[in-house]
Each structure stands twice: as C-alpha cells, then as structure tokens.
matplotlib code that plots the C-alpha trace (Angstrom):
import matplotlib.pyplot as plt

x = [0.1, 0.8, -2.2, -0.9, 2.4, 3.1, 6.0, 7.2, 10.0, 11.7, 14.3, 12.2, 9.0, 7.6, 4.5, 2.8, 0.1, -1.3, -4.1, -6.4, -3.5, -4.4, -2.5, -1.6, -0.8, 0.4, 3.4, 2.9, 4.8, 7.5, 11.1, 12.7, 9.4, 9.9, 8.4, 11.8, 12.2, 8.8, 9.3, 13.0, 11.5, 8.6, 11.4, 13.7, 11.0, 9.6, 13.5, 13.9, 11.1, 12.2, 15.6, 14.8, 15.2, 15.5, 17.8, 20.7, 20.6, 21.6, 20.7, 18.2, 15.3, 17.2, 20.5, 19.2, 17.0, 20.0, 22.2, 18.8, 18.6, 22.4, 23.2, 19.9, 20.1, 24.1, 24.2, 26.7, 25.0, 21.4, 20.8, 21.2, 17.9, 16.4, 14.3, 16.5, 13.7, 12.5, 12.4, 11.5, 12.7, 12.2, 8.9, 8.2, 5.1, 4.1, 0.7, 1.0, -2.4, -2.9, -0.2, 2.4, 6.2, 7.7, 10.8, 11.8, 15.7, 16.7, 19.3, 22.2, 22.5, 25.0, 25.0, 22.1, 18.2, 17.0, 13.3, 12.2, 9.1, 7.4, 4.2, 4.6, 5.8, 9.0, 7.9, 9.0, 8.9, 11.1, 10.3, 12.1, 13.1, 13.5, 14.8, 14.7, 18.1, 19.1, 21.9, 22.5, 25.3, 26.6, 26.1, 29.4, 30.3, 27.2, 28.2, 31.7, 30.1, 28.7, 31.9, 33.8, 31.3, 31.6, 29.1, 27.7, 25.6, 22.6, 20.8, 18.4, 20.8, 22.5, 19.7, 18.4, 21.9, 21.5, 18.5, 19.1, 21.8, 19.3, 18.9, 15.8, 16.5, 16.9, 14.1, 11.7, 9.9, 7.4, 8.6, 7.0, 5.5, 3.5, -0.2, -1.1, -5.0, -5.8, -6.3, -2.9, 0.4, 3.2, 5.5, 3.9, 0.0, -2.3, -1.9, 1.6, 2.7, 0.3, 2.0, 5.7, 4.5, 2.9, 6.5, 8.5, 6.0, 6.2, 10.0, 10.1, 12.3, 14.0, 17.1, 19.5, 22.8, 26.0, 27.2, 30.9, 30.8, 29.4, 27.6, 23.9, 22.3, 19.2, 17.5, 15.6, 14.5, 18.3, 20.2, 21.6, 23.0, 25.1, 23.6, 25.5, 23.0, 20.1, 17.6, 16.9, 13.3, 14.2, 16.5, 13.6, 10.9, 13.3, 14.3, 10.7, 10.3, 13.9, 12.2, 9.0, 10.9, 13.5, 11.1, 12.7, 9.1, 5.8, 2.3, 3.1, 5.9, 6.0, 7.3, 8.4, 8.9, 11.2, 9.7, 8.3, 8.1, 11.7, 13.0, 9.5, 7.1, 4.0, 2.5, 5.1, 4.2, 0.1, 1.1, 3.6, 0.6, -1.8, 0.7, 1.0, -2.8, -2.5, 0.0, -1.6, -5.3, -3.0, -1.6, 1.5, 1.4, 2.9, 4.4, 4.9, 6.2, 6.0, 5.6, 4.1, 0.4, 0.3, 1.0, -2.1, -4.3, -3.5, -3.9, -7.2, -8.5, -7.7, -9.2, -12.7, -12.3, -11.7, -13.1, -10.1, -9.0, -5.7, -5.2, -2.8, -0.7, -0.2, 2.6, 0.5, 2.1, 3.4, 1.2, 0.4, -2.8, -4.5, -7.4, -8.4, -8.4, -11.5, -13.1, -12.2, -9.1, -6.5, -6.6, -3.0, 0.0, 1.2, -1.9, -3.1, -0.3, -0.5, -3.9, -3.1, -0.3, -3.1, -5.6, -2.5, -2.2, -5.6, -6.5, -2.9, -4.6, -7.4, -9.4]
y = [-10.3, -13.6, -16.1, -19.0, -21.4, -25.1, -26.9, -30.2, -32.0, -29.0, -29.9, -31.5, -30.3, -33.5, -31.9, -28.8, -27.0, -23.5, -21.4, -18.8, -16.5, -13.7, -10.5, -12.4, -16.4, -18.5, -21.6, -24.1, -27.2, -29.0, -28.4, -29.6, -29.6, -27.5, -24.3, -22.0, -23.9, -22.4, -18.8, -18.7, -20.2, -17.7, -14.8, -15.9, -15.9, -12.4, -11.4, -12.4, -10.4, -6.9, -7.0, -8.3, -5.1, -2.7, 0.1, -1.1, -5.0, -6.5, -9.6, -12.6, -13.6, -17.2, -15.7, -13.3, -16.5, -18.7, -16.1, -15.9, -19.6, -20.3, -17.9, -18.0, -21.7, -22.4, -25.4, -26.1, -27.4, -25.5, -29.8, -31.0, -28.9, -31.8, -33.9, -36.5, -39.8, -38.2, -39.5, -36.2, -33.0, -29.9, -27.7, -24.3, -22.3, -19.1, -17.2, -13.3, -11.3, -14.5, -14.0, -16.7, -17.6, -21.1, -22.9, -26.1, -28.2, -31.8, -33.0, -33.2, -29.2, -27.2, -23.7, -23.2, -23.1, -23.2, -23.8, -20.6, -18.6, -15.9, -13.6, -11.2, -7.6, -7.2, -5.4, -2.2, -2.9, -4.2, -7.4, -8.6, -11.8, -11.1, -14.1, -15.7, -14.9, -11.1, -9.2, -6.1, -7.3, -8.9, -6.3, -5.6, -9.1, -10.1, -6.9, -8.8, -11.8, -9.8, -8.5, -11.5, -13.9, -16.6, -19.0, -18.1, -15.3, -16.7, -14.0, -13.1, -11.5, -9.5, -8.6, -7.0, -5.6, -3.9, -2.8, -1.1, 0.9, 3.2, 6.2, 7.8, 10.9, 8.7, 6.5, 5.0, 7.4, 9.1, 12.6, 15.3, 16.9, 14.3, 14.2, 10.6, 9.0, 8.4, 4.2, 4.3, 3.5, 5.7, 7.4, 10.3, 8.1, 8.7, 4.2, 4.2, 6.6, 4.6, 1.2, 3.1, 4.5, 1.4, -0.6, 2.4, 2.3, -1.2, -1.2, 1.9, 3.3, 2.7, 1.4, 3.6, 3.8, 6.0, 7.4, 8.4, 5.1, 2.7, 1.0, 0.5, 1.7, 1.5, 5.0, 4.9, 8.1, 10.2, 6.9, 4.8, 1.4, -0.8, -3.5, -6.2, -4.9, -5.0, -7.6, -9.5, -8.5, -5.2, -6.2, -7.7, -4.9, -2.0, -3.7, -4.0, -0.2, 0.9, -0.6, 1.3, 4.3, 4.7, 4.0, 0.5, -0.8, 0.2, -0.9, -3.6, -4.9, -8.4, -9.6, -12.9, -13.8, -16.5, -17.7, -14.5, -15.4, -16.0, -13.9, -12.4, -12.6, -13.8, -10.0, -8.3, -11.4, -10.4, -6.7, -7.3, -9.4, -6.7, -4.0, -6.6, -6.4, -2.7, -3.0, -6.0, -3.9, -1.5, -3.4, -5.1, -8.8, -11.5, -14.9, -16.0, -19.4, -20.2, -23.5, -21.6, -21.6, -17.7, -17.0, -19.4, -18.1, -14.5, -14.9, -16.7, -13.8, -11.2, -13.2, -13.7, -9.7, -8.3, -10.7, -11.2, -14.2, -15.4, -18.8, -21.5, -24.3, -26.9, -29.7, -32.9, -36.5, -36.4, -33.9, -30.2, -29.2, -25.8, -24.4, -20.9, -19.3, -16.8, -20.4, -22.1, -22.6, -25.1, -28.5, -29.4, -31.6, -28.3, -26.6, -30.1, -30.3, -27.1, -27.8, -31.0, -29.6, -26.5, -29.5, -31.0, -28.1, -27.7, -31.5, -30.7, -27.6, -29.3, -27.2]
z = [-27.5, -27.8, -28.4, -28.4, -28.0, -28.9, -28.2, -29.3, -27.9, -26.3, -23.6, -21.0, -22.7, -24.9, -25.8, -25.1, -26.4, -24.8, -26.2, -25.4, -23.4, -21.5, -20.2, -17.0, -17.6, -15.2, -15.7, -12.3, -11.6, -9.3, -9.9, -13.5, -15.3, -17.9, -16.4, -17.6, -20.3, -21.9, -20.5, -22.1, -25.5, -25.7, -24.8, -28.1, -30.0, -28.8, -28.6, -32.1, -33.2, -31.9, -32.9, -36.4, -38.8, -35.7, -36.5, -38.4, -37.7, -40.9, -39.5, -41.6, -38.8, -38.9, -37.4, -35.1, -33.5, -33.8, -31.5, -29.3, -28.3, -28.2, -25.4, -23.7, -22.9, -23.4, -25.3, -26.8, -29.7, -30.0, -31.4, -27.8, -26.5, -28.6, -26.0, -25.5, -25.8, -29.2, -32.8, -34.2, -34.2, -31.8, -32.5, -31.7, -32.9, -31.3, -32.7, -32.1, -32.5, -34.7, -37.0, -37.0, -36.2, -36.0, -36.2, -35.8, -35.9, -35.3, -32.8, -35.6, -35.8, -34.4, -34.3, -37.7, -38.1, -41.5, -41.0, -39.7, -40.9, -39.9, -40.8, -37.2, -38.2, -36.2, -33.2, -32.2, -28.5, -25.8, -23.5, -20.4, -18.6, -15.0, -13.4, -10.0, -9.4, -8.3, -10.9, -9.2, -7.0, -10.3, -12.9, -13.8, -14.0, -16.3, -19.1, -19.3, -19.8, -23.4, -24.0, -24.1, -24.9, -22.1, -21.2, -17.8, -17.5, -19.9, -22.6, -20.1, -17.5, -20.4, -21.7, -18.5, -17.6, -20.7, -19.9, -16.9, -18.2, -20.2, -18.4, -18.0, -19.7, -22.7, -22.3, -24.8, -27.5, -24.4, -22.8, -20.1, -22.9, -24.0, -23.6, -22.9, -22.8, -19.4, -20.7, -21.9, -20.3, -20.8, -18.2, -17.2, -17.7, -13.8, -13.6, -15.1, -12.3, -9.8, -10.5, -10.2, -6.9, -5.6, -6.0, -4.3, -1.5, -1.2, -0.8, 1.1, -1.3, -5.2, -6.3, -8.1, -10.2, -9.1, -12.5, -10.5, -8.8, -11.1, -8.6, -7.7, -4.4, -2.2, -1.6, 1.4, 2.9, 3.3, 3.3, 0.8, 0.6, -1.3, -2.8, -0.6, 2.2, 0.5, 0.6, -2.9, -2.6, -2.9, -5.9, -7.8, -7.3, -7.8, -10.8, -12.1, -11.0, -12.7, -16.0, -15.9, -14.8, -18.0, -20.4, -21.6, -20.7, -22.3, -22.6, -25.6, -23.5, -22.6, -19.1, -18.1, -14.6, -13.3, -9.9, -8.6, -5.2, -5.0, -2.0, -1.4, 1.6, 1.1, 1.8, -0.7, -3.3, -2.5, -3.6, -6.3, -8.3, -7.3, -9.4, -12.2, -12.7, -12.6, -15.7, -17.1, -17.7, -19.7, -22.4, -20.5, -21.3, -18.1, -18.1, -14.9, -13.6, -9.9, -7.9, -4.7, -3.5, -2.4, -6.0, -7.2, -4.4, -4.9, -9.2, -8.6, -5.7, -8.7, -11.3, -10.0, -7.9, -11.1, -13.5, -15.4, -17.4, -16.3, -18.2, -16.2, -17.7, -15.1, -15.1, -14.3, -14.5, -18.2, -19.2, -19.1, -18.6, -19.4, -17.1, -16.1, -12.8, -13.7, -13.9, -10.6, -8.2, -10.3, -9.1, -9.5, -6.7, -5.3, -4.4, -2.8, -0.9, 0.5, 1.7, 2.8, 5.1, 6.4, 7.5, 9.1, 11.4, 12.1, 12.9, 15.5, 17.0, 18.0, 15.3]

ax = plt.figure().add_subplot(projection="3d")
ax.plot(x, y, z, "-o")
ax.set_aspect("equal")
plt.show()
C-alpha cells in the first residue's frame, strides 16, 4: 500500500506532500488544479513497479518509467511536464510500505530519465486507472492506438482496454478449487462475491464481451443492448465488475478513479462508494479524484460509521492541505459553495 507521496514542480502541482495514506484516499479541488496529474503520476510509478522484471520484460526500471510517463501524459518531450514557473527540476517520491521509489528530471529532458531509484520489490499484482470518460464504445480504437504508437488515447485507457481483454477463464492465480480465508479477497471469497453482486444489482445487469462479434454488450434480464444505447454510468460500474470477475484485480491492487461522480446520479454514487468501502476493508487501495459534494459527504459518513481513516488532500488557493474525514467534514471552497447554495434554497423557500 502507498503510504506517502511527494511531488514538486509536476505540471500544475508546485509542491505537494501527503502522508498517512489509507485504503481510501480522496483528492478534491476545482478543474485544472492538478488532481488528474497527481493520479497519473502515482499510476505511472505503480505500473512501473508492476512491469519491472515481470515475465520476460528486459527493460530497466528507468526505461519502463519513461515509457509510462511519455504515453500517459503524452507530452512531446517529458521535460515539458516540469512546471513552467519552476527554476528547479521536477521530482517525485512515493513510499510503498515504507520503502521508497523516486525520480527527478529537468526541463531540457526529451525522453530519458537517469535519476531513478527504488528499494521497493517489483509488484506481482495489477493496478488500474478508471478515467472519467467511458472506454467500451471506443474499445477497438483504443487498442489500435497502442499497435500504431499514436497519440490520442493515453496509457491509462490502453491499460484498461488490455485488462478488459482477459477472459474470466484465464484470470489471475485463483481458481474455483482454491480455499480462501474469509478475510481475504479472491474470486471465490464471500466478500469478493458480495461486492460483485452489489455492483451487478446496482446496474441491474452486467457488461459482457461477445467473442463472435468482438463487441461489448450490456446484459439485462434476457436482453442485451449495444454499448451505444447503454448509459455511461452503467459502463463505469460494469467495468469495475468485469475487472473483479476476470481476476485482473486482487486484494493488493490499487485503483485510481478520476471523477468518480461522472455520469452517476447521487444514489448510484452512494451505493458505489459503499462497495468501494467493502473492497477497501479487504486490502484494495483506492485513490479517488473528485469535485463533488456528494462524494465527499458520503465518504465522510462512511468514515464516521465504520471508524475508517479516509485521508483527503484539497487544493485551497495555492496550497495543498491534507486532512482526514474520520476527524471532521472537509472545509473546502467546493463544500462551502454547496452548503451556501443549499442554504439559499432554504431561504427562498422560507424555511
């Protein structure tokens, strides 16, 4: 599990230092404040550790990192990611179970990083980034962008499409004959199946890939619907269900979710976060970027009801401020504006 992260001069993020991370972590702020940059910076580093020395991959750590950063941020030169106001290099540090992965590079770097160090063991588990936009309708185009090395769909989309390709029969090291402890996640554990059942109940169906037509469909009752007629919220929830079902994710995975609230109504947000809390209690770590009052309020209630630490980092003016929803409701301009509008509505109603 990631315990600590520190960024300096990383795109719009001038200085960020976030410690004491938990199984659910919330990043909140207005548009263009750097939420997605932070998510993608973490994702690049985690995926670098997951690709390093896996299988027959001959690449060195710094070569894998450069590839992840280049195709995730899609800057023509990775030196362009250095904050344009900075007089110093970009630097990144991540502590994973109290071991350190870090790197730095300057503005004049085109596509290489020489200063990379890590004492973290290569990860044998898989992590994933769930973007705000849906991927299933564009599934084949996303995979083609990897084949032809084209800019367009960044690495988070390509990794997600590849993860969705895995059939359930070839999934991860769990099989129906495995006997798993009840306090662990696995494809056959009670809590794992409970989370999947809740996801499928939430959308009243599931998404399925048709191997004959090579297309994704939404199955509801005895009918199936093409992706073009399926709501984006259903696709988002169905994707998470699929990745749990095909074994790509396990109890040591890390899931990065950008704008969880996108295309979901408040009730669906609430139910999805309940499911996330179940998965978090059994090991999966979540990083969620949001600017939604509903997301913050629901996570606050989860923190209070379950006495769960939910660290938050919030962009306020020019500073990143950390807090914990277990201690108190977040004091943030987004939250304050939501409360102000609610109070104004009450005033207009004469309440």
